TORVEXLO-172080 format. One line per 8 residues: number of its first residue (from 1); for each residue x, z, y of C-alpha. Coordinates in steps of 0.1 Angstrom, whole numbers, plus 5000, padded with zeros to 4 digits. Example, Ala and Ser with C-alpha at 12.3 -4.5 7.8 and 13.67 -1.06 7.14 Angstrom:
residues 2
1	5123:5078:4955 | 5137:5071:4989;
end
This chain:
residues 741
1	5015:5167:5025 | 5009:5147:4991 | 4974:5144:4981 | 4964:5164:4952 | 4935:5160:4925 | 4904:5180:4935 | 4903:5197:4903 | 4914:5236:4905;
9	4953:5240:4902 | 4956:5267:4872 | 4985:5291:4867 | 5022:5279:4868 | 5033:5308:4891 | 5067:5312:4874 | 5073:5273:4872 | 5065:5271:4908;
17	5088:5298:4918 | 5115:5283:4898 | 5112:5250:4912 | 5109:5262:4946 | 5145:5279:4943 | 5158:5246:4928 | 5146:5226:4957 | 5166:5246:4980;
25	5196:5242:4957 | 5198:5207:4949 | 5192:5172:4964 | 5180:5158:4932 | 5157:5177:4908 | 5142:5161:4877 | 5111:5176:4858 | 5113:5166:4823;
33	5088:5172:4795 | 5064:5155:4770 | 5037:5134:4785 | 5007:5155:4792 | 5025:5188:4798 | 5018:5187:4835 | 5049:5172:4853 | 5034:5153:4880;
41	5008:5182:4888 | 5036:5208:4891 | 5058:5183:4911 | 5033:5177:4937 | 5020:5212:4942 | 5056:5226:4945 | 5066:5199:4971 | 5036:5205:4989;
49	5045:5243:4989 | 5080:5235:5001 | 5067:5212:5028 | 5044:5240:5040 | 5071:5263:5043 | 5099:5239:5061 | 5079:5211:5079 | 5097:5183:5060;
57	5082:5150:5054 | 5070:5141:5019 | 5062:5109:5001 | 5049:5102:4965 | 5058:5070:4947 | 5039:5062:4913 | 5061:5041:4891 | 5037:5040:4862;
65	5025:5005:4868 | 5061:4990:4874 | 5073:4972:4846 | 5105:4958:4857 | 5135:4981:4865 | 5148:4957:4890 | 5117:4963:4909 | 5119:5000:4913;
73	5136:4998:4950 | 5109:4974:4960 | 5080:4997:4945 | 5093:5027:4964 | 5097:5007:4996 | 5059:4997:4993 | 5050:5032:4994 | 5061:5037:5031;
81	5045:5022:5062 | 5054:4986:5067 | 5072:4986:5033 | 5049:4963:5016 | 5053:4938:5044 | 5091:4941:5049 | 5114:4912:5039 | 5145:4934:5041;
89	5165:4948:5014 | 5144:4978:5002 | 5175:5003:5001 | 5184:4993:5038 | 5147:4996:5047 | 5142:5030:5031 | 5176:5044:5046 | 5162:5033:5078;
97	5130:5050:5075 | 5142:5081:5061 | 5173:5085:5084 | 5155:5105:5112 | 5145:5137:5097 | 5148:5157:5063 | 5124:5143:5038 | 5113:5146:5001;
105	5106:5117:4978 | 5088:5123:4946 | 5093:5097:4920 | 5066:5098:4893 | 5069:5086:4857 | 5105:5072:4855 | 5109:5074:4818 | 5103:5036:4812;
113	5126:5026:4839 | 5152:5052:4835 | 5184:5031:4843 | 5168:5012:4873 | 5154:5046:4887 | 5187:5063:4882 | 5209:5036:4899 | 5183:5035:4928;
121	5182:5072:4933 | 5221:5075:4932 | 5224:5048:4959 | 5195:5062:4980 | 5209:5099:4980 | 5243:5085:4991 | 5225:5065:5020 | 5204:5092:5034;
129	5222:5126:5034 | 5191:5145:5044 | 5169:5133:5016 | 5157:5150:4985 | 5142:5133:4956 | 5121:5150:4929 | 5115:5130:4897 | 5093:5133:4868;
137	5104:5120:4837 | 5105:5123:4798 | 5142:5124:4800 | 5167:5134:4827 | 5184:5107:4850 | 5219:5119:4839 | 5233:5117:4875 | 5259:5138:4893;
145	5244:5168:4909 | 5212:5165:4891 | 5193:5198:4885 | 5169:5194:4854 | 5138:5217:4848 | 5122:5213:4815 | 5085:5217:4823 | 5071:5240:4795;
153	5036:5240:4781 | 5012:5265:4796 | 5017:5302:4787 | 4997:5313:4757 | 4999:5350:4766 | 4989:5367:4798 | 4999:5401:4813 | 4967:5419:4819;
161	4945:5389:4819 | 4940:5354:4805 | 4967:5333:4797 | 4974:5301:4817 | 4965:5280:4788 | 4931:5300:4782 | 4923:5298:4823 | 4927:5259:4823;
169	4904:5259:4791 | 4877:5279:4809 | 4882:5262:4843 | 4878:5227:4830 | 4851:5234:4806 | 4830:5250:4836 | 4838:5220:4855 | 4821:5199:4826;
177	4793:5224:4820 | 4786:5250:4849 | 4766:5270:4823 | 4798:5275:4802 | 4806:5313:4797 | 4833:5327:4775 | 4819:5357:4758 | 4841:5385:4743;
185	4833:5372:4708 | 4846:5338:4718 | 4877:5349:4731 | 4897:5347:4697 | 4885:5312:4689 | 4894:5301:4724 | 4928:5317:4722 | 4933:5299:4687;
193	4923:5266:4701 | 4949:5268:4728 | 4974:5277:4705 | 4966:5248:4681 | 4967:5226:4713 | 5003:5240:4720 | 4994:5249:4755 | 4995:5213:4766;
201	4974:5208:4797 | 4962:5171:4787 | 4952:5181:4753 | 4934:5212:4766 | 4915:5191:4792 | 4905:5166:4767 | 4892:5193:4745 | 4875:5213:4773;
209	4852:5183:4778 | 4839:5186:4740 | 4827:5222:4748 | 4795:5208:4763 | 4784:5199:4728 | 4804:5219:4703 | 4809:5258:4700 | 4845:5270:4703;
217	4847:5279:4666 | 4832:5245:4657 | 4857:5226:4679 | 4886:5248:4666 | 4877:5243:4630 | 4873:5206:4633 | 4907:5203:4652 | 4926:5223:4624;
225	4912:5204:4596 | 4918:5169:4610 | 4951:5173:4624 | 4973:5195:4607 | 5003:5187:4632 | 4984:5207:4660 | 4991:5240:4640 | 5030:5232:4634;
233	5053:5257:4649 | 5081:5231:4660 | 5088:5232:4699 | 5110:5203:4700 | 5103:5171:4723 | 5094:5150:4692 | 5069:5175:4679 | 5052:5179:4712;
241	5049:5143:4713 | 5032:5141:4679 | 5010:5168:4690 | 5000:5149:4720 | 4992:5118:4699 | 4971:5139:4676 | 4951:5150:4704 | 4944:5114:4717;
249	4938:5104:4680 | 4910:5131:4679 | 4897:5121:4712 | 4895:5085:4701 | 4877:5095:4669 | 4851:5112:4687 | 4843:5082:4707 | 4815:5059:4696;
257	4828:5023:4684 | 4817:5008:4716 | 4836:5035:4737 | 4868:5027:4715 | 4864:4991:4722 | 4861:4996:4759 | 4892:5021:4759 | 4911:4993:4743;
265	4901:4968:4767 | 4908:4991:4795 | 4943:4996:4787 | 4951:4962:4798 | 4950:4972:4834 | 4981:4985:4851 | 4963:5005:4881 | 4931:5013:4893;
273	4905:4988:4885 | 4867:4982:4894 | 4837:4980:4876 | 4835:4941:4876 | 4868:4939:4862 | 4862:4966:4835 | 4832:4944:4824 | 4850:4910:4826;
281	4879:4922:4803 | 4856:4940:4780 | 4836:4908:4777 | 4801:4928:4783 | 4779:4928:4812 | 4783:4953:4839 | 4752:4970:4830 | 4763:4979:4795;
289	4796:4989:4807 | 4783:5016:4831 | 4773:5037:4803 | 4801:5036:4780 | 4825:5039:4811 | 4807:5072:4820 | 4812:5084:4785 | 4848:5080:4787;
297	4849:5096:4821 | 4832:5125:4806 | 4859:5128:4781 | 4887:5126:4806 | 4899:5093:4789 | 4892:5076:4826 | 4895:5090:4858 | 4868:5081:4884;
305	4876:5079:4921 | 4842:5082:4939 | 4855:5074:4973 | 4871:5040:4963 | 4845:5033:4933 | 4877:5026:4909 | 4888:5041:4879 | 4922:5046:4863;
313	4937:5056:4830 | 4965:5082:4824 | 4997:5065:4811 | 4995:5081:4779 | 4959:5072:4772 | 4964:5035:4784 | 4996:5032:4760 | 4974:5047:4731;
321	4947:5021:4738 | 4971:4993:4740 | 4986:5003:4706 | 4950:5002:4690 | 4944:4968:4707 | 4975:4954:4692 | 4968:4969:4657 | 4935:4949:4656;
329	4948:4917:4670 | 4926:4920:4702 | 4956:4924:4728 | 4963:4887:4733 | 4925:4881:4742 | 4922:4910:4764 | 4953:4896:4785 | 4935:4865:4787;
337	4903:4878:4798 | 4924:4898:4825 | 4941:4867:4836 | 4908:4846:4837 | 4890:4873:4859 | 4916:4877:4884 | 4920:4840:4886 | 4883:4835:4892;
345	4884:4863:4917 | 4913:4847:4937 | 4895:4813:4937 | 4862:4828:4949 | 4881:4849:4976 | 4899:4818:4987 | 4867:4797:4992 | 4850:4827:5010;
353	4879:4836:5032 | 4867:4822:5065 | 4837:4844:5070 | 4822:4878:5071 | 4836:4889:5035 | 4873:4888:5047 | 4877:4924:5056 | 4862:4932:5021;
361	4886:4905:5004 | 4916:4918:5022 | 4910:4953:5011 | 4902:4944:4975 | 4932:4922:4971 | 4955:4949:4983 | 4940:4974:4959 | 4942:4947:4930;
369	4981:4941:4936 | 4990:4956:4904 | 4965:4937:4884 | 4978:4904:4902 | 5010:4910:4891 | 4999:4915:4856 | 4978:4885:4858 | 5006:4862:4871;
377	5031:4875:4845 | 5007:4866:4818 | 5001:4830:4833 | 5037:4823:4836 | 5042:4830:4798 | 5010:4813:4786 | 4995:4786:4812 | 5012:4767:4840;
385	4980:4755:4854 | 4966:4790:4856 | 5000:4803:4872 | 5000:4776:4899 | 4965:4779:4906 | 4963:4818:4908 | 4993:4819:4929 | 4981:4793:4953;
393	4944:4809:4953 | 4962:4841:4967 | 4977:4822:4997 | 4963:4846:5024 | 4972:4876:5003 | 5009:4866:5005 | 5008:4852:5039 | 4983:4872:5062;
401	4986:4904:5041 | 5024:4903:5047 | 5036:4903:5012 | 5060:4876:5021 | 5090:4885:4998 | 5066:4891:4968 | 5050:4859:4975 | 5081:4838:4979;
409	5094:4852:4947 | 5063:4844:4927 | 5061:4808:4944 | 5097:4802:4931 | 5087:4814:4898 | 5055:4793:4893 | 5071:4762:4907 | 5100:4764:4883;
417	5076:4762:4854 | 5075:4730:4834 | 5044:4706:4836 | 5011:4716:4853 | 4984:4696:4869 | 4997:4677:4900 | 4970:4690:4923 | 4978:4726:4917;
425	5015:4720:4918 | 5009:4706:4954 | 4988:4736:4965 | 5015:4761:4953 | 5040:4742:4971 | 5022:4740:5003 | 5015:4778:5001 | 5053:4786:4995;
433	5063:4764:5025 | 5040:4786:5045 | 5057:4818:5033 | 5092:4803:5040 | 5079:4795:5077 | 5067:4828:5082 | 5102:4842:5071 | 5119:4818:5093;
441	5134:4797:5064 | 5130:4762:5080 | 5153:4744:5057 | 5135:4755:5024 | 5100:4750:5042 | 5109:4714:5051 | 5121:4706:5014 | 5090:4721:5000;
449	5068:4700:5024 | 5086:4669:5016 | 5082:4676:4978 | 5044:4683:4984 | 5041:4651:5001 | 5055:4630:4976 | 5034:4646:4949 | 5004:4636:4969;
457	5006:4600:4956 | 4996:4611:4923 | 4963:4629:4933 | 4929:4615:4940 | 4917:4607:4976 | 4897:4636:4981 | 4923:4662:4973 | 4949:4640:4992;
465	4926:4642:5023 | 4926:4680:5020 | 4961:4682:5015 | 4969:4662:5046 | 4951:4689:5067 | 4977:4715:5054 | 5007:4692:5054 | 5002:4682:5091;
473	4994:4718:5100 | 5025:4733:5086 | 5048:4704:5097 | 5035:4713:5133 | 5043:4750:5127 | 5078:4739:5114 | 5081:4719:5148 | 5068:4748:5169;
481	5093:4773:5152 | 5122:4749:5157 | 5116:4746:5195 | 5099:4711:5195 | 5067:4718:5208 | 5058:4681:5219 | 5062:4671:5181 | 5042:4704:5172;
489	5012:4692:5191 | 5010:4657:5174 | 5010:4674:5140 | 4985:4700:5150 | 4961:4676:5165 | 4964:4653:5135 | 4957:4683:5113 | 4926:4694:5133;
497	4913:4657:5133 | 4915:4657:5095 | 4900:4688:5090 | 4869:4680:5110 | 4866:4645:5094 | 4861:4664:5063 | 4835:4686:5077 | 4858:4716:5071;
505	4861:4732:5106 | 4873:4765:5093 | 4905:4746:5079 | 4910:4737:5117 | 4913:4772:5129 | 4950:4778:5122 | 4961:4745:5138 | 4938:4752:5169;
513	4952:4783:5179 | 4989:4771:5173 | 4980:4741:5193 | 4972:4763:5224 | 5008:4779:5218 | 5025:4745:5217 | 5007:4733:5249 | 5016:4765:5266;
521	5052:4760:5259 | 5049:4726:5276 | 5030:4741:5305 | 4999:4719:5300 | 4969:4727:5319 | 4947:4721:5289 | 4963:4748:5267 | 4936:4772:5265;
529	4910:4745:5252 | 4918:4745:5214 | 4921:4784:5211 | 4887:4786:5230 | 4869:4764:5205 | 4887:4784:5175 | 4877:4817:5190 | 4838:4806:5195;
537	4837:4793:5160 | 4853:4821:5142 | 4828:4844:5159 | 4798:4822:5147 | 4809:4826:5112 | 4819:4863:5113 | 4857:4856:5108 | 4880:4881:5124;
545	4916:4870:5115 | 4916:4837:5131 | 4895:4849:5162 | 4921:4874:5168 | 4949:4849:5169 | 4931:4824:5188 | 4924:4852:5216 | 4962:4861:5214;
553	4971:4824:5221 | 4946:4823:5248 | 4963:4852:5264 | 4996:4836:5259 | 4985:4805:5279 | 4969:4826:5308 | 5002:4847:5308 | 5021:4814:5313;
561	4998:4805:5339 | 5001:4839:5357 | 4966:4852:5352 | 4978:4884:5341 | 4946:4904:5339 | 4928:4879:5318 | 4958:4876:5295 | 4959:4915:5292;
569	4921:4915:5284 | 4923:4888:5259 | 4954:4903:5242 | 4938:4938:5239 | 4905:4922:5225 | 4927:4906:5200 | 4942:4935:5189 | 4909:4954:5184;
577	4894:4924:5166 | 4921:4925:5140 | 4913:4961:5133 | 4911:4965:5094 | 4926:4931:5087 | 4963:4946:5094 | 4982:4912:5098 | 5017:4929:5106;
585	5031:4895:5121 | 4999:4892:5145 | 5003:4929:5155 | 5037:4923:5165 | 5030:4894:5185 | 5002:4910:5203 | 5022:4939:5212 | 5048:4918:5224;
593	5026:4898:5247 | 5010:4931:5262 | 5046:4943:5270 | 5053:4910:5287 | 5022:4914:5306 | 5029:4949:5318 | 5066:4940:5328 | 5053:4910:5348;
601	5033:4932:5369 | 5058:4961:5374 | 5083:4971:5347 | 5072:5005:5336 | 5077:5032:5309 | 5047:5017:5291 | 5065:4983:5290 | 5093:4997:5271;
609	5073:5019:5246 | 5053:4988:5238 | 5084:4968:5231 | 5097:4995:5210 | 5066:4994:5190 | 5067:4959:5184 | 5106:4961:5177 | 5101:4987:5152;
617	5075:4966:5134 | 5093:4935:5135 | 5124:4952:5119 | 5105:4968:5092 | 5088:4937:5080 | 5122:4919:5081 | 5114:4895:5109 | 5119:4890:5146;
625	5102:4873:5175 | 5128:4847:5173 | 5112:4832:5140 | 5085:4821:5163 | 5107:4798:5183 | 5129:4799:5213 | 5102:4798:5240 | 5088:4831:5223;
633	5122:4846:5222 | 5128:4835:5258 | 5097:4854:5270 | 5110:4884:5252 | 5145:4885:5265 | 5132:4881:5301 | 5109:4912:5296 | 5134:4934:5280;
641	5159:4925:5307 | 5133:4935:5336 | 5124:4965:5320 | 5160:4978:5313 | 5169:4970:5350 | 5141:4988:5362 | 5144:5019:5341 | 5181:5019:5332;
649	5196:5013:5299 | 5194:5047:5287 | 5158:5054:5295 | 5148:5021:5281 | 5164:5029:5247 | 5148:5065:5248 | 5113:5050:5255 | 5118:5022:5231;
657	5127:5047:5205 | 5098:5065:5212 | 5076:5033:5207 | 5092:5028:5171 | 5082:5060:5161 | 5045:5053:5165 | 5024:5045:5133 | 5007:5011:5132;
665	4974:5027:5142 | 4991:5046:5171 | 5007:5015:5184 | 4975:4995:5182 | 4956:5024:5201 | 4983:5022:5229 | 4984:4986:5231 | 4947:4983:5232;
673	4943:5008:5261 | 4947:4995:5296 | 4973:5007:5318 | 4965:5034:5342 | 4928:5034:5327 | 4913:5060:5348 | 4916:5097:5351 | 4933:5119:5327;
681	4908:5134:5302 | 4931:5165:5298 | 4927:5198:5316 | 4954:5211:5339 | 4968:5233:5311 | 4965:5205:5285 | 4984:5184:5308 | 5012:5211:5309;
689	5014:5212:5271 | 5015:5173:5271 | 5045:5174:5293 | 5063:5197:5271 | 5056:5176:5240 | 5069:5144:5262 | 5101:5166:5268 | 5105:5171:5232;
697	5097:5209:5230 | 5084:5226:5202 | 5052:5246:5204 | 5070:5278:5206 | 5092:5265:5233 | 5062:5255:5252 | 5046:5288:5246 | 5077:5304:5261;
705	5077:5282:5291 | 5041:5288:5300 | 5039:5325:5288 | 5013:5317:5262 | 5010:5326:5225 | 5021:5300:5200 | 4985:5301:5186 | 4971:5290:5221;
713	4994:5262:5223 | 4986:5251:5187 | 4950:5252:5199 | 4959:5231:5231 | 4978:5205:5209 | 4948:5201:5187 | 4923:5196:5217 | 4948:5170:5231;
721	4948:5152:5199 | 4910:5150:5197 | 4904:5140:5232 | 4928:5111:5233 | 4920:5100:5196 | 4954:5103:5185 | 4971:5117:5155 | 5007:5127:5163;
729	5028:5143:5191 | 5049:5110:5191 | 5017:5093:5203 | 5009:5119:5230 | 5047:5118:5243 | 5042:5079:5244 | 5007:5082:5262 | 5021:5105:5287;
737	5050:5081:5296 | 5022:5053:5301 | 4999:5074:5324 | 5026:5088:5344 | 5043:5055:5354;
end
């Protein structure tokens, strides 16, 4: 189900019935209409109703912050699990993800990208026969087979009761002021106000907030005297657009000068933003922003999400603010403040990365992704130094966060800019080289490292010493991934020595865990030592990402030495340590190693499920175990062969497919649980239900087998999920495979 706003959904019974019928008739349905008419709200409610009836899967993709039509496929892919980390072609990725079962994808706010959305939707519908697409746009996509439903304004007349428009006005007025009551004497003024607002939901909601301070008659009178267009009778799209602008004009004029200035400033954001960013772009202290921002929230100019502490502006409101800022000549300054803020934040996060703030940094950088794009776009047109510096400061966002294709694209773009301070260019080249390594592009990585090395002759000694740490580290990674562990050992040892000489022990962590990996490939008895040191130091500074990878490399060394129990324990701890960081490459490596340990003991169903879980994640992020070198690939191949021989090819593929269907959290939960870990927590009846789920039976089929009601089986399934801490039937099926081995 798609998340809906918490405010009450009002009216639209006729429209919902029409859309429901169209959803059964067409694979492409476009809801058109003027901005503010409620296309998105209607689409989401209709799709949720359809999903409740059919059990189909639904996805929602907001395109309002996408500015380049060429990025539509990538934006849609990122709305899916693994999509933001995938290096695959977005269309191929989506075709893979959506191929298993009927689904509906909602593409919201398409009008500014109409050609790109139309091309993408046409290709995706051809690639996935069981898919339906619901688009919201101010104009149709003009594709073959498209059904278009023009969303009308809310009804202005009700049969035996309030009209939808009046119901919305009253509902939102009560939300703003619980004491609001519509008396019989106020009814004519309220109906007149709704007619003046043409029944447009956004216009009505903006007006309703003013009923806290104005009476209906005062509000209606001010509206009609100021904006004659609101009283016009034209029903054309152009007239409705003018009506909406008049309402926004009116809302803007009711704001104080300080609120108007803040409205203009906030229009620079492309997505949700936080209070710190709002203050920085507005150029005023946070304490002063709070009061004015609260006023804009109260007037429905800004939406506040209490759960995330972030704010968002509607597309129409944001576009209006930009026009005002451009008219006053403030737009260029606002964009510059936006860029300066996100560069300052990125520099601070880069300095603080190795420490207890790591989880907070990861979450915020992912939430700020739209703003990072805007800031980088501004920098590439205004300031080469800012572009190079911002890109490089976001190195962990690109590499650890898994945004490899996005990062490489920006790396190529900023490195192509002319000029720039040499130190910043070296940092950007090294960062891009790392991203190339993570995607297996050894040739490009080598070229970039050589270029960075050459540029280092033009930097000062302190900077050159810092760059030497990274250059040795990534040359070591290049050697490791190329199957040359002996050369990798030399480079990693040099990197660690250089980092420690600078007093930067945190910069040695990446090389330390990789040094253990390289020594493991060589069968050295001292393989574990660097990883042990890295894990200890990471724990002392509250760092989680490097600690998890150090534990993984320690587990790899123990696996190579035949110490399977300790290898499993360290790999499981690595997986749980990384919880909340969500490094997709690290997760894959940990799942791989756990499957190798399991198969080395005795090939089992669990081994196949874990291999499948890793296989699914590798495929969806566009990578593979082979990227990490031939030694890792050999471990994987031996494991697959052992498990396939033990279970049979057909059973292996069935179980691996079960593993592929696990969500990232489900795969991590299974990987972190030990094999045969104690007695089953399920009752005898619950175990029978779990067996049925494992066999692929529906709740109705399980009920028939056990001679019970479907409701009883539903209850048992919910209890099983609660007891095991799971969230899906696929995870129950995979769990039963592991415990029954």
